[in-house]
N, C-alpha and C positions, 0 to 999 in steps of 0.2 A: 549564507546558507550552505553553499558549496565551498569545500575546502579544496585547494590545489596543491599538489606535489609537484615539485619540479624534477624533471626526468629527461636527461639528455638535451637539456636546453628548452624543453617545453613544459608547459603546465598541464597537469592531468586533474580531471575532476575525480574526487574521492567519493564514491557512492556511499561508503559507510561512515562518512564524516558524521561526528556528532558535535552539536552545539554546547558549548559550556555555559551559555546564558541560563539563568534560572527560569526566564520567562523568554518564549520566542514569539515575536509578534508578527501577524499577518494583517492583511489590510482590514478584514472584517471581525477578526477574532484573535485571541492570544492563547498561547499554549504554555502552562506551568509544567516545568519537567525536572525539578530539582531531585526528587528521590527516584525518578522512573530509570530503570536499566537502559532502556533504548530511547535516546533523545531524538528529537525532530530530525529527519533525514531525508535525502533526495529521492529514495525509493517510494516512501509514502506520499511525498508531494507529486510526484509523477503519477502514481496510481489514483490518487484522488482527484487530479485535474483531468486525467484521461477517461477514466470509466464512465460508461454511458448510465446515467441515474435519473434523468430528468422525469421519466415516466413511471418510476417505482413507487409503489405505496408502502412497503415494507422493505427495510434494508437491515442487513445483519453484518457488523464488523467483527471479524474473528481475530482475537489478540489485539485488542484495541490500543494498548499501550497508553500513550498520554491522551489518546481520544482523537488525535489528529486527522485520521481518515474519516471518521464519523462526522467531525466538524466540516470537513470540506464537502462532503456530499450532502450535509444539511444546508450548506450554503447554495448548493446547485440544485436542489431538489425541494418538493414539499412532503416528502416521506417521512414516516415514524421510523426511527433508527434505534435498533438495540445493538449495544456494544459490549462485548464479552472479553474478560481477560482473567486467566488462571491466577495471576499475580496480585496480592492484596495492595501493594504500593501502586501498581498501574492502575487498578481500579479506582482507588482513591483519588490518584491525579485526573483520571478521564472524569470522574464524577463532578470533581471541582471545576474542570475546565468547561464541562457542559453547563452547570449551574451559572457561570457568568457569562455564558454566550447568549446571543439574541434567540437562539433556536432551543432554549432550554426545555420548552414544552414538548419538543419533538425527539429529544435525546434520552435515552436510558442506559445507564451503566449497570453492568452486573458482574459481580465475581464469581467465575465458574470456567470450567474447561469446556471446550466445544464437544468433547465426547459426552459429558453429562448433559449439557445443555440440548443436544440432540434427542436426548431421552424425555426431557421435561418441557420442551418449549411448546406454547400454546398456540403459535401461528407458524406459517411457512412464509418464505421471504421471495420476494421477486427478484432481489439482488443481494447476493452475498460476496463481500469484499475481504481481502487479508493481505497483509504484508508479513508473510508468514516466517518461522524461524528455521529456515532449510539452508544451511551453509555447511555442506557434509564433510569437507576436508579442511575446514579452517582450522587454523591454531586456536585452542580452547583458552578462553579466559580464566583466570583464578576466581574472577567475580562470578559467583554462582547464578545470580539473577541474569546477568549478561550472557551466560551459557545457554540458560533456558531461553531467552529471547533469540539467540543467533543459531544455534546448532541443531542439526537433524537428529531425531530419535531420542531426545532428552525427555520430553513429556508427551510428545505428539509424533506420530509417523506420518508419513504421507497418506498412507492408506487409511489410516483413521481419520485425517482431516477429509479426504475426498468421501468417505462413507458418511460422515456427519453432514457434508454439503449436500448430498444425494438424498439424505432424510429430511434436510430442512428447506430445500429449494422446492418452489412451486414447479408444476410440469413445464411452464413456459419461461421460468426464471433463468437468471445467468449468474455466474460466479466468476469474479475477476481478480487477479492478483498479480503481483511482480515478484520475479525470482531471478537469481543468476542464471546464465545460459545452460550450464550443465544440469543444474536442480530442475530447471524448467523443462527440458527435454524428458527427464525422468518422470516428472509429474504428469506430462502428456500422456505417458504409458500407462502409468499407475491409474489415471483417471478413466482412460478408455476401457480398461479392463473392469471397471465398476460402473460402466454405462454413463460416463460424463465425457463429453467430447470438445475439443478445442475448435472454437469458431473463428477466433482472430488472435494473431500474433504480431505484436509491434517490437521489432528489435532495436534495442535502445544502444547507442554509443555515446561516449563521454565527448569525442570530436570527430567531425567528418573524416572519413578515411580510416578511422581507427577500429579495432575489432569490437564487436558487439559484447556488452557487458551485462545487460539485463534483458528479460523479455517480459513485456506486458502481455498477459495471457486472458482470453475470456472463453469461458466453457458454458455449455449447457447440455441438456438431456437429448437435444436433438442433433444428429449428425448432419453436417452441411459442408459445403466448399470453404476452405480456410481462407479467410481475408489476412493478407500479410502486408506490412508498412514497415519502414525504419524511421528513426527519429534520432537526431544528433543534438546533443545540448549545445555543443559549441561549433562554429565554423572552424575552417582549417586555420584561420587567422586567430584562433582562440576567443573570439567574441561570442556572446550567446547568439544562437541561431534564430531566426524568424519563427520557425516552428515552435521552438521551446518557450521562447517569450509569449508567443500567442497562446500557447497551452496554459502556462501558468501565471498569465499576468494579472488574474483576478484575485491572486493569493499573494505572492511576493510583493514586498514593499521596495526592493532594491534593483528591480529590472528597469530597463529603458522603458520610457512610456510610448516611445515610437519604434516601430519595426525598422530594420535596415532598408527595407523596401519603400519606407515613407508612410505605411499605412498605420 
């Protein structure tokens, strides 16, 4: 799942790694991704394993891609899950992946932008999740679909996303997503200006002692004291950390069955 780049004698986790397999197998479901612009990646798995979803009745996955996030929260909850994507290939992949899963009755794929969906949605959501396309200064790919999936301000601005979330979220609902550190800081500012407040931040590092690469964020319409934490995918020795194994062990097939602590 995670690719490693050798740098100065050490191996670094590549968050943006894309799997070349046509089908990616998790413990309880599979994800077909042949024609999808964005493949199974670490960001989505982290978010899907971390987000609090067990009490949600209705969940919306914005920019579902292959449907991975929706499948993960389907495994972890009894919620009805709507998953939207503006890209037709992504929608078709997600729909197919849902249909072969054991939670097919609770999963609904829709081909639609979040801006349009906010205008026509018939329900409000307890939880909205997204692995959004915000990489503001990244080198642009010549592959158009990949640009749409990765880059800020191609088809969706941060302001548009937040406005749609505010419209679609119940008064007590929460919005969770994962972003690079720079973009996450900006989104916190944009969200607050529109009445959505950050309640939790988890700072993700590829390896213990390294700089933070991603932010796991939880927002709501209620301002509260911000809960903060850190997560290291690897220990300083390059082995998967106990906290990462514990978080993702119900999904990945390749992680150790026992934690280093023996639990």
